[in-house]
N, CA, C, O and the ligand as a Tripos MOL2 file, in Angstrom:
@<TRIPOS>MOLECULE
protein
  257   255    65     0     0
PROTEIN
NO_CHARGES

@<TRIPOS>ATOM
      1 N         -62.6730   29.4920  -29.2230 N.3       1 MET1
      2 CA        -61.5820   29.3730  -28.2490 C.3       1 MET1
      3 C         -60.6870   28.1580  -28.5960 C.2       1 MET1
      4 O         -61.1560   27.1470  -29.1190 O.2       1 MET1
      5 N         -59.4390   28.2940  -28.2970 N.am      2 SER2
      6 CA        -58.5110   27.1950  -28.5730 C.3       2 SER2
      7 C         -58.6500   26.1080  -27.5140 C.2       2 SER2
      8 O         -59.1850   26.3450  -26.4300 O.2       2 SER2
      9 N         -58.1670   24.9310  -27.8360 N.am      3 SER3
     10 CA        -58.2640   23.7890  -26.9520 C.3       3 SER3
     11 C         -57.4520   24.0210  -25.6750 C.2       3 SER3
     12 O         -56.4020   24.6630  -25.6900 O.2       3 SER3
     13 N         -57.9730   23.4770  -24.5700 N.am      4 LYS4
     14 CA        -57.2220   23.5870  -23.3220 C.3       4 LYS4
     15 C         -56.4470   22.3150  -23.0150 C.2       4 LYS4
     16 O         -55.8690   22.1740  -21.9380 O.2       4 LYS4
     17 N         -56.4400   21.3920  -23.9660 N.am      5 ALA5
     18 CA        -55.7010   20.1640  -23.7840 C.3       5 ALA5
     19 C         -54.2610   20.3400  -24.2280 C.2       5 ALA5
     20 O         -53.9600   21.0890  -25.1580 O.2       5 ALA5
     21 N         -53.3800   19.6290  -23.5390 N.am      6 CYS6
     22 CA        -51.9750   19.6570  -23.9060 C.3       6 CYS6
     23 C         -51.8050   19.1000  -25.3160 C.2       6 CYS6
     24 O         -52.3910   18.0720  -25.6560 O.2       6 CYS6
     25 N         -51.0150   19.7660  -26.1220 N.am      7 ARG7
     26 CA        -50.8390   19.3580  -27.4970 C.3       7 ARG7
     27 C         -50.1200   18.0050  -27.6320 C.2       7 ARG7
     28 O         -50.3400   17.2560  -28.5840 O.2       7 ARG7
     29 N         -49.2540   17.7170  -26.6450 N.am      8 ILE8
     30 CA        -48.4320   16.5240  -26.7610 C.3       8 ILE8
     31 C         -49.1170   15.3080  -26.1420 C.2       8 ILE8
     32 O         -49.2600   14.2820  -26.8070 O.2       8 ILE8
     33 N         -49.5390   15.4030  -24.8890 N.am      9 CYS9
     34 CA        -50.1470   14.2390  -24.2250 C.3       9 CYS9
     35 C         -51.6560   14.2090  -24.3380 C.2       9 CYS9
     36 O         -52.2930   13.2200  -23.9790 O.2       9 CYS9
     37 N         -52.2360   15.3080  -24.8450 N.am     10 LYS10
     38 CA        -53.6800   15.4370  -25.0730 C.3      10 LYS10
     39 C         -54.4970   15.4450  -23.7930 C.2      10 LYS10
     40 O         -55.7190   15.3000  -23.8320 O.2      10 LYS10
     41 N         -53.8330   15.6130  -22.6690 N.am     11 LYS11
     42 CA        -54.5700   15.6710  -21.4110 C.3      11 LYS11
     43 C         -55.1740   17.0510  -21.2160 C.2      11 LYS11
     44 O         -54.5590   18.0690  -21.5350 O.2      11 LYS11
     45 N         -56.3790   17.0630  -20.6890 N.am     12 GLU12
     46 CA        -57.0270   18.3240  -20.3790 C.3      12 GLU12
     47 C         -56.2880   19.0050  -19.2380 C.2      12 GLU12
     48 O         -55.9020   18.3760  -18.2530 O.2      12 GLU12
     49 N         -56.1060   20.2860  -19.3980 N.am     13 SER13
     50 CA        -55.4000   21.0280  -18.3740 C.3      13 SER13
     51 C         -56.3320   21.4110  -17.2490 C.2      13 SER13
     52 O         -57.4360   21.9060  -17.4760 O.2      13 SER13
     53 N         -55.8690   21.1730  -16.0150 N.am     14 LYS14
     54 CA        -56.6710   21.5540  -14.8640 C.3      14 LYS14
     55 C         -56.3660   23.0040  -14.4350 C.2      14 LYS14
     56 O         -57.2460   23.7420  -13.9930 O.2      14 LYS14
     57 N         -55.1340   23.3640  -14.5790 N.am     15 ASP15
     58 CA        -54.7210   24.7190  -14.1980 C.3      15 ASP15
     59 C         -53.8930   25.3230  -15.3200 C.2      15 ASP15
     60 O         -52.7390   24.9520  -15.5380 O.2      15 ASP15
     61 N         -54.4980   26.2460  -16.0140 N.am     16 LYS16
     62 CA        -53.8490   26.8240  -17.1900 C.3      16 LYS16
     63 C         -52.5890   27.5970  -16.8110 C.2      16 LYS16
     64 O         -51.7120   27.7990  -17.6510 O.2      16 LYS16
     65 N         -52.4920   28.0240  -15.5760 N.am     17 ASN17
     66 CA        -51.3040   28.7570  -15.1500 C.3      17 ASN17
     67 C         -50.0490   27.8940  -15.0870 C.2      17 ASN17
     68 O         -48.9220   28.3890  -15.0760 O.2      17 ASN17
     69 N         -50.2890   26.5900  -15.0460 N.am     18 LEU18
     70 CA        -49.1440   25.6960  -14.9910 C.3      18 LEU18
     71 C         -48.5930   25.3360  -16.3730 C.2      18 LEU18
     72 O         -47.5330   24.7260  -16.5110 O.2      18 LEU18
     73 N         -49.3520   25.7370  -17.3760 N.am     19 ASP19
     74 CA        -48.9860   25.3330  -18.7330 C.3      19 ASP19
     75 C         -48.2690   26.4300  -19.4850 C.2      19 ASP19
     76 O         -48.4560   27.6210  -19.2400 O.2      19 ASP19
     77 N         -47.4570   25.9920  -20.3920 N.am     20 LEU20
     78 CA        -46.7890   26.9080  -21.2670 C.3      20 LEU20
     79 C         -47.6200   27.0570  -22.5450 C.2      20 LEU20
     80 O         -48.0750   26.0720  -23.1250 O.2      20 LEU20
     81 N         -47.8010   28.2740  -22.9560 N.am     21 ASN21
     82 CA        -48.5810   28.5320  -24.1430 C.3      21 ASN21
     83 C         -47.6350   29.0460  -25.2290 C.2      21 ASN21
     84 O         -47.1490   30.1750  -25.1710 O.2      21 ASN21
     85 N         -47.3890   28.1920  -26.2110 N.am     22 ILE22
     86 CA        -46.5230   28.5620  -27.3350 C.3      22 ILE22
     87 C         -47.3820   28.7680  -28.5520 C.2      22 ILE22
     88 O         -48.0160   27.8340  -29.0420 O.2      22 ILE22
     89 N         -47.4050   29.9810  -29.0400 N.am     23 LEU23
     90 CA        -48.1740   30.2790  -30.2650 C.3      23 LEU23
     91 C         -49.5970   29.8030  -30.1900 C.2      23 LEU23
     92 O         -50.1510   29.3450  -31.1900 O.2      23 LEU23
     93 N         -50.2100   29.9020  -29.0140 N.am     24 GLY24
     94 CA        -51.5820   29.5000  -28.8520 C.3      24 GLY24
     95 C         -51.7680   28.0200  -28.6180 C.2      24 GLY24
     96 O         -52.8960   27.5320  -28.5380 O.2      24 GLY24
     97 N         -50.6530   27.2980  -28.5060 N.am     25 VAL25
     98 CA        -50.7190   25.8530  -28.2650 C.3      25 VAL25
     99 C         -50.2440   25.5660  -26.8680 C.2      25 VAL25
    100 O         -49.1910   26.0470  -26.4500 O.2      25 VAL25
    101 N         -51.0230   24.7760  -26.1340 N.am     26 LEU26
    102 CA        -50.6770   24.4800  -24.7510 C.3      26 LEU26
    103 C         -49.7490   23.2690  -24.6410 C.2      26 LEU26
    104 O         -49.9280   22.2610  -25.3240 O.2      26 LEU26
    105 N         -48.7790   23.3950  -23.7850 N.am     27 ILE27
    106 CA        -47.9360   22.2600  -23.4310 C.3      27 ILE27
    107 C         -47.9040   22.2230  -21.9000 C.2      27 ILE27
    108 O         -47.5310   23.2060  -21.2590 O.2      27 ILE27
    109 N         -48.2930   21.0980  -21.3240 N.am     28 CYS28
    110 CA        -48.3420   21.0080  -19.8740 C.3      28 CYS28
    111 C         -46.9280   20.9260  -19.2940 C.2      28 CYS28
    112 O         -45.9500   20.6420  -19.9850 O.2      28 CYS28
    113 N         -46.8780   21.1900  -17.9910 N.am     29 LYS29
    114 CA        -45.5910   21.1950  -17.3130 C.3      29 LYS29
    115 C         -44.8730   19.8420  -17.4100 C.2      29 LYS29
    116 O         -43.6490   19.7770  -17.5310 O.2      29 LYS29
    117 N         -45.6510   18.7880  -17.3540 N.am     30 THR30
    118 CA        -45.0730   17.4430  -17.4370 C.3      30 THR30
    119 C         -44.3630   17.2360  -18.7900 C.2      30 THR30
    120 O         -43.2400   16.7350  -18.8430 O.2      30 THR30
    121 N         -45.0240   17.6240  -19.8480 N.am     31 CYS31
    122 CA        -44.4470   17.4250  -21.1750 C.3      31 CYS31
    123 C         -43.2710   18.3730  -21.3790 C.2      31 CYS31
    124 O         -42.2630   18.0120  -21.9870 O.2      31 CYS31
    125 N         -43.4130   19.5730  -20.8680 N.am     32 LEU32
    126 CA        -42.3100   20.5350  -20.9880 C.3      32 LEU32
    127 C         -41.0670   20.0190  -20.3010 C.2      32 LEU32
    128 O         -39.9510   20.1680  -20.7980 O.2      32 LEU32
    129 N         -41.2820   19.4050  -19.1380 N.am     33 LYS33
    130 CA        -40.1830   18.8250  -18.3900 C.3      33 LYS33
    131 C         -39.5470   17.6890  -19.1950 C.2      33 LYS33
    132 O         -38.3250   17.5620  -19.2690 O.2      33 LYS33
    133 N         -40.4160   16.8640  -19.7980 N.am     34 ASN34
    134 CA        -39.9320   15.7520  -20.6110 C.3      34 ASN34
    135 C         -39.0970   16.2610  -21.7830 C.2      34 ASN34
    136 O         -38.0640   15.6830  -22.1220 O.2      34 ASN34
    137 N         -39.5550   17.3400  -22.3910 N.am     35 ILE35
    138 CA        -38.8500   17.8840  -23.5520 C.3      35 ILE35
    139 C         -37.4530   18.3960  -23.1290 C.2      35 ILE35
    140 O         -36.4410   18.1010  -23.7650 O.2      35 ILE35
    141 N         -37.4450   19.1580  -22.0520 N.am     36 THR36
    142 CA        -36.1820   19.7590  -21.6220 C.3      36 THR36
    143 C         -35.2040   18.7200  -21.0840 C.2      36 THR36
    144 O         -33.9900   18.9240  -21.0960 O.2      36 THR36
    145 N         -35.7570   17.6000  -20.6120 N.am     37 GLU37
    146 CA        -34.8640   16.5520  -20.0820 C.3      37 GLU37
    147 C         -34.5210   15.4780  -21.1100 C.2      37 GLU37
    148 O         -33.7240   14.5830  -20.8280 O.2      37 GLU37
    149 N         -35.1140   15.5610  -22.2940 N.am     38 SER38
    150 CA        -34.7880   14.5800  -23.3340 C.3      38 SER38
    151 C         -33.4090   14.8640  -23.8730 C.2      38 SER38
    152 O         -33.0140   16.0160  -24.0560 O.2      38 SER38
    153 N         -32.6960   13.8120  -24.1200 N.am     39 ASN39
    154 CA        -31.3690   13.9500  -24.7040 C.3      39 ASN39
    155 C         -31.4920   14.0590  -26.2440 C.2      39 ASN39
    156 O         -32.2690   13.3590  -26.8930 O.2      39 ASN39
    157 N         -30.6980   14.9570  -26.7620 N.am     40 ILE40
    158 CA        -30.6950   15.1420  -28.2130 C.3      40 ILE40
    159 C         -30.2840   13.8350  -28.8710 C.2      40 ILE40
    160 O         -29.3140   13.1960  -28.4650 O.2      40 ILE40
    161 N         -31.0390   13.4480  -29.8970 N.am     41 GLY41
    162 CA        -30.6960   12.2220  -30.6010 C.3      41 GLY41
    163 C         -31.5310   11.0270  -30.1950 C.2      41 GLY41
    164 O         -31.5620   10.0170  -30.8980 O.2      41 GLY41
    165 N         -32.2160   11.1380  -29.0510 N.am     42 THR42
    166 CA        -33.0730   10.0400  -28.6350 C.3      42 THR42
    167 C         -34.4070   10.0760  -29.3890 C.2      42 THR42
    168 O         -34.7780   11.0940  -29.9740 O.2      42 THR42
    169 N         -35.1040    8.9690  -29.3630 N.am     43 LEU43
    170 CA        -36.3850    8.8490  -30.0750 C.3      43 LEU43
    171 C         -37.3810    9.8700  -29.5130 C.2      43 LEU43
    172 O         -38.1120   10.5150  -30.2640 O.2      43 LEU43
    173 N         -37.3980   10.0040  -28.2040 N.am     44 LYS44
    174 CA        -38.3290   10.9200  -27.5500 C.3      44 LYS44
    175 C         -38.0760   12.3600  -27.9640 C.2      44 LYS44
    176 O         -39.0020   13.1190  -28.2540 O.2      44 LYS44
    177 N         -36.8070   12.7120  -27.9820 N.am     45 TYR45
    178 CA        -36.4740   14.0740  -28.4160 C.3      45 TYR45
    179 C         -36.8950   14.3180  -29.8430 C.2      45 TYR45
    180 O         -37.3920   15.3950  -30.1730 O.2      45 TYR45
    181 N         -36.7010   13.3360  -30.6860 N.am     46 GLY46
    182 CA        -37.0970   13.4480  -32.0890 C.3      46 GLY46
    183 C         -38.5970   13.6610  -32.2180 C.2      46 GLY46
    184 O         -39.0660   14.4270  -33.0600 O.2      46 GLY46
    185 N         -39.3360   12.9620  -31.3630 N.am     47 TYR47
    186 CA        -40.7950   13.0790  -31.3670 C.3      47 TYR47
    187 C         -41.2160   14.4960  -30.9850 C.2      47 TYR47
    188 O         -42.0270   15.1180  -31.6720 O.2      47 TYR47
    189 N         -40.6670   14.9910  -29.9010 N.am     48 TYR48
    190 CA        -41.0280   16.3210  -29.4220 C.3      48 TYR48
    191 C         -40.6440   17.3970  -30.4620 C.2      48 TYR48
    192 O         -41.3630   18.3720  -30.6810 O.2      48 TYR48
    193 N         -39.5050   17.1740  -31.0730 N.am     49 LYS49
    194 CA        -39.0460   18.1160  -32.0860 C.3      49 LYS49
    195 C         -40.0530   18.2060  -33.2440 C.2      49 LYS49
    196 O         -40.3390   19.2830  -33.7670 O.2      49 LYS49
    197 N         -40.5680   17.0480  -33.6160 N.am     50 GLN50
    198 CA        -41.5650   17.0230  -34.7110 C.3      50 GLN50
    199 C         -42.8570   17.7310  -34.3050 C.2      50 GLN50
    200 O         -43.4590   18.4530  -35.1000 O.2      50 GLN50
    201 N         -43.2770   17.5100  -33.0450 N.am     51 VAL51
    202 CA        -44.4900   18.1580  -32.5710 C.3      51 VAL51
    203 C         -44.3270   19.6600  -32.5690 C.2      51 VAL51
    204 O         -45.2260   20.3870  -32.9910 O.2      51 VAL51
    205 N         -43.1960   20.1300  -32.1010 N.am     52 ILE52
    206 CA        -42.9570   21.6050  -32.0420 C.3      52 ILE52
    207 C         -42.8130   22.1640  -33.4490 C.2      52 ILE52
    208 O         -43.2650   23.2750  -33.7230 O.2      52 ILE52
    209 N         -42.1970   21.4150  -34.3300 N.am     53 LYS53
    210 CA        -42.0480   21.8580  -35.7080 C.3      53 LYS53
    211 C         -43.4220   22.0100  -36.3660 C.2      53 LYS53
    212 O         -43.6850   22.9730  -37.0870 O.2      53 LYS53
    213 N         -44.2820   21.0360  -36.0970 N.am     54 LYS54
    214 CA        -45.6530   21.0630  -36.6180 C.3      54 LYS54
    215 C         -46.4130   22.2790  -36.0980 C.2      54 LYS54
    216 O         -47.1770   22.9120  -36.8260 O.2      54 LYS54
    217 N         -46.1840   22.5960  -34.8070 N.am     55 MET55
    218 CA        -46.8220   23.7790  -34.2170 C.3      55 MET55
    219 C         -46.4030   25.0370  -34.9400 C.2      55 MET55
    220 O         -47.2350   25.8990  -35.2220 O.2      55 MET55
    221 N         -45.1410   25.1510  -35.2400 N.am     56 TRP56
    222 CA        -44.6120   26.3130  -35.9440 C.3      56 TRP56
    223 C         -45.2330   26.4260  -37.3460 C.2      56 TRP56
    224 O         -45.6460   27.5030  -37.7750 O.2      56 TRP56
    225 N         -45.2840   25.2950  -38.0360 N.am     57 ILE57
    226 CA        -45.8270   25.3030  -39.3820 C.3      57 ILE57
    227 C         -47.2990   25.7110  -39.3660 C.2      57 ILE57
    228 O         -47.7430   26.4970  -40.2030 O.2      57 ILE57
    229 N         -48.0530   25.1670  -38.4020 N.am     58 ASP58
    230 CA        -49.4570   25.5470  -38.2660 C.3      58 ASP58
    231 C         -49.6210   27.0290  -37.9990 C.2      58 ASP58
    232 O         -50.5040   27.6830  -38.5530 O.2      58 ASP58
    233 N         -48.7500   27.5510  -37.1360 N.am     59 TYR59
    234 CA        -48.7930   28.9590  -36.7580 C.3      59 TYR59
    235 C         -48.4740   29.8450  -37.9840 C.2      59 TYR59
    236 O         -49.1700   30.8180  -38.2740 O.2      59 TYR59
    237 N         -47.4240   29.4730  -38.6670 N.am     60 ILE60
    238 CA        -46.9990   30.2670  -39.8210 C.3      60 ILE60
    239 C         -48.0300   30.2440  -40.9280 C.2      60 ILE60
    240 O         -48.3190   31.2780  -41.5300 O.2      60 ILE60
    241 N         -48.5840   29.0850  -41.2030 N.am     61 THR61
    242 CA        -49.5780   28.9860  -42.2600 C.3      61 THR61
    243 C         -50.8720   29.7120  -41.8920 C.2      61 THR61
    244 O         -51.5970   30.1710  -42.7750 O.2      61 THR61
    245 N         -51.1620   29.8170  -40.6000 N.am     62 ALA62
    246 CA        -52.3870   30.4660  -40.1560 C.3      62 ALA62
    247 C         -52.2210   31.9820  -40.0660 C.2      62 ALA62
    248 O         -53.2100   32.7140  -40.1250 O.2      62 ALA62
    249 N         -51.0000   32.4560  -39.9270 N.am     63 ASN63
    250 CA        -50.7830   33.8800  -39.6670 C.3      63 ASN63
    251 C         -50.0010   34.6420  -40.7200 C.2      63 ASN63
    252 O         -49.8610   35.8610  -40.6190 O.2      63 ASN63
    253 N         -49.4980   33.9630  -41.7120 N.am     64 CYS64
    254 CA        -48.7080   34.6300  -42.7150 C.3      64 CYS64
    255 C         -49.3850   34.5520  -44.0950 C.2      64 CYS64
    256 O         -48.8500   35.0700  -45.0750 O.2      64 CYS64
    257 ZN        -48.7580   17.2430  -21.7230 Zn       65 ZN65
@<TRIPOS>BOND
     1     1     2 1
     2     2     3 1
     3     3     4 2
     4     3     5 am
     5     5     6 1
     6     6     7 1
     7     7     8 2
     8     7     9 am
     9     9    10 1
    10    10    11 1
    11    11    12 2
    12    11    13 am
    13    13    14 1
    14    14    15 1
    15    15    16 2
    16    15    17 am
    17    17    18 1
    18    18    19 1
    19    19    20 2
    20    19    21 am
    21    21    22 1
    22    22    23 1
    23    23    24 2
    24    23    25 am
    25    25    26 1
    26    26    27 1
    27    27    28 2
    28    27    29 am
    29    29    30 1
    30    30    31 1
    31    31    32 2
    32    31    33 am
    33    33    34 1
    34    34    35 1
    35    35    36 2
    36    35    37 am
    37    37    38 1
    38    38    39 1
    39    39    40 2
    40    39    41 am
    41    41    42 1
    42    42    43 1
    43    43    44 2
    44    43    45 am
    45    45    46 1
    46    46    47 1
    47    47    48 2
    48    47    49 am
    49    49    50 1
    50    50    51 1
    51    51    52 2
    52    51    53 am
    53    53    54 1
    54    54    55 1
    55    55    56 2
    56    55    57 am
    57    57    58 1
    58    58    59 1
    59    59    60 2
    60    59    61 am
    61    61    62 1
    62    62    63 1
    63    63    64 2
    64    63    65 am
    65    65    66 1
    66    66    67 1
    67    67    68 2
    68    67    69 am
    69    69    70 1
    70    70    71 1
    71    71    72 2
    72    71    73 am
    73    73    74 1
    74    74    75 1
    75    75    76 2
    76    75    77 am
    77    77    78 1
    78    78    79 1
    79    79    80 2
    80    79    81 am
    81    81    82 1
    82    82    83 1
    83    83    84 2
    84    83    85 am
    85    85    86 1
    86    86    87 1
    87    87    88 2
    88    87    89 am
    89    89    90 1
    90    90    91 1
    91    91    92 2
    92    91    93 am
    93    93    94 1
    94    94    95 1
    95    95    96 2
    96    95    97 am
    97    97    98 1
    98    98    99 1
    99    99   100 2
   100    99   101 am
   101   101   102 1
   102   102   103 1
   103   103   104 2
   104   103   105 am
   105   105   106 1
   106   106   107 1
   107   107   108 2
   108   107   109 am
   109   109   110 1
   110   110   111 1
   111   111   112 2
   112   111   113 am
   113   113   114 1
   114   114   115 1
   115   115   116 2
   116   115   117 am
   117   117   118 1
   118   118   119 1
   119   119   120 2
   120   119   121 am
   121   121   122 1
   122   122   123 1
   123   123   124 2
   124   123   125 am
   125   125   126 1
   126   126   127 1
   127   127   128 2
   128   127   129 am
   129   129   130 1
   130   130   131 1
   131   131   132 2
   132   131   133 am
   133   133   134 1
   134   134   135 1
   135   135   136 2
   136   135   137 am
   137   137   138 1
   138   138   139 1
   139   139   140 2
   140   139   141 am
   141   141   142 1
   142   142   143 1
   143   143   144 2
   144   143   145 am
   145   145   146 1
   146   146   147 1
   147   147   148 2
   148   147   149 am
   149   149   150 1
   150   150   151 1
   151   151   152 2
   152   151   153 am
   153   153   154 1
   154   154   155 1
   155   155   156 2
   156   155   157 am
   157   157   158 1
   158   158   159 1
   159   159   160 2
   160   159   161 am
   161   161   162 1
   162   162   163 1
   163   163   164 2
   164   163   165 am
   165   165   166 1
   166   166   167 1
   167   167   168 2
   168   167   169 am
   169   169   170 1
   170   170   171 1
   171   171   172 2
   172   171   173 am
   173   173   174 1
   174   174   175 1
   175   175   176 2
   176   175   177 am
   177   177   178 1
   178   178   179 1
   179   179   180 2
   180   179   181 am
   181   181   182 1
   182   182   183 1
   183   183   184 2
   184   183   185 am
   185   185   186 1
   186   186   187 1
   187   187   188 2
   188   187   189 am
   189   189   190 1
   190   190   191 1
   191   191   192 2
   192   191   193 am
   193   193   194 1
   194   194   195 1
   195   195   196 2
   196   195   197 am
   197   197   198 1
   198   198   199 1
   199   199   200 2
   200   199   201 am
   201   201   202 1
   202   202   203 1
   203   203   204 2
   204   203   205 am
   205   205   206 1
   206   206   207 1
   207   207   208 2
   208   207   209 am
   209   209   210 1
   210   210   211 1
   211   211   212 2
   212   211   213 am
   213   213   214 1
   214   214   215 1
   215   215   216 2
   216   215   217 am
   217   217   218 1
   218   218   219 1
   219   219   220 2
   220   219   221 am
   221   221   222 1
   222   222   223 1
   223   223   224 2
   224   223   225 am
   225   225   226 1
   226   226   227 1
   227   227   228 2
   228   227   229 am
   229   229   230 1
   230   230   231 1
   231   231   232 2
   232   231   233 am
   233   233   234 1
   234   234   235 1
   235   235   236 2
   236   235   237 am
   237   237   238 1
   238   238   239 1
   239   239   240 2
   240   239   241 am
   241   241   242 1
   242   242   243 1
   243   243   244 2
   244   243   245 am
   245   245   246 1
   246   246   247 1
   247   247   248 2
   248   247   249 am
   249   249   250 1
   250   250   251 1
   251   251   252 2
   252   251   253 am
   253   253   254 1
   254   254   255 1
   255   255   256 2
@<TRIPOS>SUBSTRUCTURE
     1 MET1         2 RESIDUE 1 A MET
     2 SER2         6 RESIDUE 1 A SER
     3 SER3        10 RESIDUE 1 A SER
     4 LYS4        14 RESIDUE 1 A LYS
     5 ALA5        18 RESIDUE 1 A ALA
     6 CYS6        22 RESIDUE 1 A CYS
     7 ARG7        26 RESIDUE 1 A ARG
     8 ILE8        30 RESIDUE 1 A ILE
     9 CYS9        34 RESIDUE 1 A CYS
    10 LYS10       38 RESIDUE 1 A LYS
    11 LYS11       42 RESIDUE 1 A LYS
    12 GLU12       46 RESIDUE 1 A GLU
    13 SER13       50 RESIDUE 1 A SER
    14 LYS14       54 RESIDUE 1 A LYS
    15 ASP15       58 RESIDUE 1 A ASP
    16 LYS16       62 RESIDUE 1 A LYS
    17 ASN17       66 RESIDUE 1 A ASN
    18 LEU18       70 RESIDUE 1 A LEU
    19 ASP19       74 RESIDUE 1 A ASP
    20 LEU20       78 RESIDUE 1 A LEU
    21 ASN21       82 RESIDUE 1 A ASN
    22 ILE22       86 RESIDUE 1 A ILE
    23 LEU23       90 RESIDUE 1 A LEU
    24 GLY24       94 RESIDUE 1 A GLY
    25 VAL25       98 RESIDUE 1 A VAL
    26 LEU26      102 RESIDUE 1 A LEU
    27 ILE27      106 RESIDUE 1 A ILE
    28 CYS28      110 RESIDUE 1 A CYS
    29 LYS29      114 RESIDUE 1 A LYS
    30 THR30      118 RESIDUE 1 A THR
    31 CYS31      122 RESIDUE 1 A CYS
    32 LEU32      126 RESIDUE 1 A LEU
    33 LYS33      130 RESIDUE 1 A LYS
    34 ASN34      134 RESIDUE 1 A ASN
    35 ILE35      138 RESIDUE 1 A ILE
    36 THR36      142 RESIDUE 1 A THR
    37 GLU37      146 RESIDUE 1 A GLU
    38 SER38      150 RESIDUE 1 A SER
    39 ASN39      154 RESIDUE 1 A ASN
    40 ILE40      158 RESIDUE 1 A ILE
    41 GLY41      162 RESIDUE 1 A GLY
    42 THR42      166 RESIDUE 1 A THR
    43 LEU43      170 RESIDUE 1 A LEU
    44 LYS44      174 RESIDUE 1 A LYS
    45 TYR45      178 RESIDUE 1 A TYR
    46 GLY46      182 RESIDUE 1 A GLY
    47 TYR47      186 RESIDUE 1 A TYR
    48 TYR48      190 RESIDUE 1 A TYR
    49 LYS49      194 RESIDUE 1 A LYS
    50 GLN50      198 RESIDUE 1 A GLN
    51 VAL51      202 RESIDUE 1 A VAL
    52 ILE52      206 RESIDUE 1 A ILE
    53 LYS53      210 RESIDUE 1 A LYS
    54 LYS54      214 RESIDUE 1 A LYS
    55 MET55      218 RESIDUE 1 A MET
    56 TRP56      222 RESIDUE 1 A TRP
    57 ILE57      226 RESIDUE 1 A ILE
    58 ASP58      230 RESIDUE 1 A ASP
    59 TYR59      234 RESIDUE 1 A TYR
    60 ILE60      238 RESIDUE 1 A ILE
    61 THR61      242 RESIDUE 1 A THR
    62 ALA62      246 RESIDUE 1 A ALA
    63 ASN63      250 RESIDUE 1 A ASN
    64 CYS64      254 RESIDUE 1 A CYS
    65 ZN65       257 GROUP 0 **** ****
C-alpha cells in the first residue's frame, strides 16, 4: 500500500477524503491550499513546483 502521509508536509493524514490524490501521491488540503495560493515566482511556489515535477517523474518512470 502507498503511504498515507502528505507528500509535501509529510504529515499523516487523518481523513483521506480530505486529501487530493495525484498519481497515487497524497497532498493534504492544507498543502493544496498553499500551492494554489502561492504566487508564481515566489520561493514557495518554486518549491511546490519541484515537488509536483518530481511526482510526475516518479509516476512516468514507474508506469512507462
Ligand atoms: Zn500536507
